[in-house]
N, C-alpha and C positions, 0 to 999 in steps of 0.2 A: 627372303622370299624363297630362294632356291632351296634352302634347307628344309622348309616346310613341305615343298613339293617332293623333295627327295625322301622325306619320311613317309609320305603317302605312297610313293613308289615302292620303297623298301618293305612296306607292310603287306604288299600284295603277293599272293602265291603265283606260281607260273600260270595256273589256270585262269586266275583273275586278270593277269596281264594279257593273256590271250583274248579275253573278253574285250579289253580296251583296244587291242590290236585289230580285232575284227571290225570295230567301229570305223577305224580309218580305212580299212580295206573296202568296206561297204559304202563309204561316203559318196563315191562317184558311181552311180548306177547307170546302166545302159538305157538309152532312149527307147521308148516303146517303138516297135516296128512300124506302127501306123502314125507316128508323130509327124506333123506337117511343119517343116521349117519355114520361116519367113525371113525376108531380107529387107533391110532398110536401104533405099536408094540403090547405089551400085555396089553395095557391100558384097565381097566375094564369099564370106562365110555367114552362116545364119545369125540373125539378131536374136531370135527366140524360136520357140516351138509351140504349136497349137495341138490340142487334141483334135481329132477329125471333126467331132461335133461342134467344137468351138470355131474351127475354120469355116464350117458351113454356116454357122450363125452369123459370123462376121461378114461373109460374102453376101448374105441376105440383106445386110444393112448398108453396105458400102460398095460402090462400083469402082472406087479408085484403088482397091486392092486387086492386083493382077495375078492371075494364075499362070504359072510357068512349069516346065517339067520338074524342076527341083522343089517347088513349093509355091509360096506367095511372095510378092514383092510390093513394097509400098514406100511412098514418100510424098511430101507436099511439093507443090510447084516451086516454092521458095527455097526448100531444102535447108531451113534454118531451125535452130533450137526453139525459137518462139512459135513458129508456125506449126511445127510438129507437136509441141506441147499442147497448143490450143486444140488441134484436131483430135489428138488422143484423149484429151480431157472430155470432149464432147462424146467421143465414141465410148469411153469407159462409163460415162453417165448413162448412156443408152443401154449398155450391156447390164448395168446395175438394175435399171428399171425392168429389164426382161428377166432378171434373176440369174444371169450368167456370172455376175461378179457379186460376191457377198463379203460381209465383214468390212464394210466401208469405214475408213479411218479418218478421212479428210487430212491425210498426210501424204506428201509426195516424195518419191525417190528420184534421184538422178540416174540416168542410164548412160554408161560409158561403153562404147564399142570395144571389142577385144583389141583392135588396133591401137587403142588409147590406154586401156587399163591393164594390158598384159605386157610384160617384158621378159623375154626368153621363156614364154609360156606360163609365167607366174604372175598373179595379180600384184599390182603396185598400189600404194596407199592412195585411195580416192580423195582428191582435194579439189578446191575451186580452181586450182591452176590447170587442171585437166579439162579439156573441152568435152562437156557432156552433149550427147546427141539430142536429148530431150529429157523432160521430167514427166512423171505420171503418178496418179493415185496408187499408193502401195498395194491396195487390195486387188488391183488389176494385174499385178506383176505375174502371178501364177497363171492367169488366163493367157497372157501373152508369152509366157515362158522366158521371162527376162532375168538376167543376172542381177541380183540385188546384193547389198552389202549390209552386214550387221555387226554390232559389237557385243561380245559375250565376256562376262567377268566371272572368273572362278574366285571364290572367297575361301582361302585356306587359313587355318589357325596354326599357331606355332608348333603344335604337336602333330600336325599332318592330317587333321580332320578337315571336312569341307562343308561349308554352308550351302544348302540347296533350297530353292524356293519351289513350292507347289503351285502350279498355274491355277488361276481362278477357274471355277467351273463354268463361267460365262465367257471365257476366252473363245474367240472364233477358231483358233488353231490349237490343237493339243490340250484341251481343257483337262485340268486335274492331274496332269503329268508333272514329274519332277523336272526342274530346269536348273540352269546355273543361278548363281546368286542374283545376278542382274543381266539383262540382255535386251537389245532393241535394235530396230532397223535404223540405218543411217539416212536421215531425212535431208532434203535439199538444204545446202548451205552449212551443214554441220561438218566438223572435223571428227575423226575417230575419237579423239580425247574428249571433246565436248559432248559427244553422243554418250560416251561411257559415264562421264560425270553426271549428265542428266538422268540416265537410267539408274545409276546407283542412288541418286537422290529420290527419284520417283518410286522405284521398286523396293529399295532397301533402307531408305531414310538415312543414308550416309552423308556426312559432311563433305563439302567440297575439298577441304584439306586432305581428308583421308582418301577420297576418291582419286585425287591427283597423284597419289602414291602408287596407284596400280601400274604394273609393269607390262609393257607390250611384249608378246611372244609370237609374233608372226600371224599366220592365217591358215585356215583349212577351208577348202571349197567342197561343197556338197550339192548333189543334185539327185532328184528322184521324182517319179510320177506320183501325184497326189490327186484326190478327187477334183480339186479345183483347177488342175492343169499340171504344169511342169515347175517344180520347185528347184531353183538354181540360185545358190547364194554363197558368197564368200564371207566366212565368219572370222572376224578379226579378234584374236584371243588376247585377253588381259588377265593377269593374276594379281590378286590383292591379298596382302597379309592382314587378317582381321585381328585387332587387339582383343585380348581376353575379356575386357570389360565392355565390348561393343557387340550388340546383337542386332541383326538387320530387322527392320520393322517396315512393312509395306505402307506406302502413302497413297497410291493411286488405284487401289482395288484390283490390280492385275495379279496379285499373288495372294493365295489363300492362307499360306503359312510357310514358315521357314523351319528347317530341321538341320541340326548339326550331325553329320553322318561320318562314320568311320570309313576308311578305304574299302573294307570288306562290304559294308552296307551299300556304298556307291556302286561297286562292281556287281553286287547282287541285283540292285535296282536296274542297272543297264541290261544285265542278262535276262531279267524278267520283263523287259520292254516297258518299264515303269518311268523311264527317263526319256525325254524327247531325243530324237535322232541327232538334232543339231547340238544340244547340250552334251550328249555323250561324245560326239566328235571333238568338241572343244576341250572337254576334260581329258580325253585320250591324248589329244595333241599336246596338252600342257604336261601331262605326267610322263608320257613316253619320250618326250623331247626335252626332259629336264636337265640332262647332262650337258 
């Protein structure tokens, strides 16, 4: 696997490497000046961030969200995972009906506070052994500005080329853009590995045996303002050596087509903004940290 990534890296010019370097430099963007932080219970640091209009919409629906000098603060009386999850499920459904939350997936993400998911400032692997504060419909995460987790899989060939998927034109996020070979959010109860195996089966039609050979390579965190709110996600990077006789074939309708691209074609796609920001970050992390 390392040899394939090294071949990809060696084929890049200095200018093309700079394109990848910029991806990582721009991964963490500054909060908008008008972002409204919100705090769960007595948390000292923000749990998430609202756009001003989102905070206003929320306050018009609920009186248990309290305004304070630093932003908003909320919790349930019980302060439990179950009570928070139930309350947020009802709130997210109302926000959906009002058009504030779109792209509903009927899939839930777990939320872990920074005090739980970070060690020395770096994310640690999210597992059921860590106490999640609550779970919520994934489509609402950007509205609430919450940190999510996703698994992204780079598919490299022996000669250092890379399989890229083109997102379906009906995807709610980044339709028609180039992506990693497979990627998906970490839903409640999944491990990083099981999430990756599932996504490789659904998006690329890969066997479980092949998917299990993917090699973990750490993570990269990205955040930026988007129309639906604040996108904040830790992307867990996996690299897979694709056999010459295996071609990815989409199974769930989320990928329009796959292309086998040279290192130069990948760098050009990133420079032209034809690849999603998250996919570009994951590829850059894999290639620039191959040594």
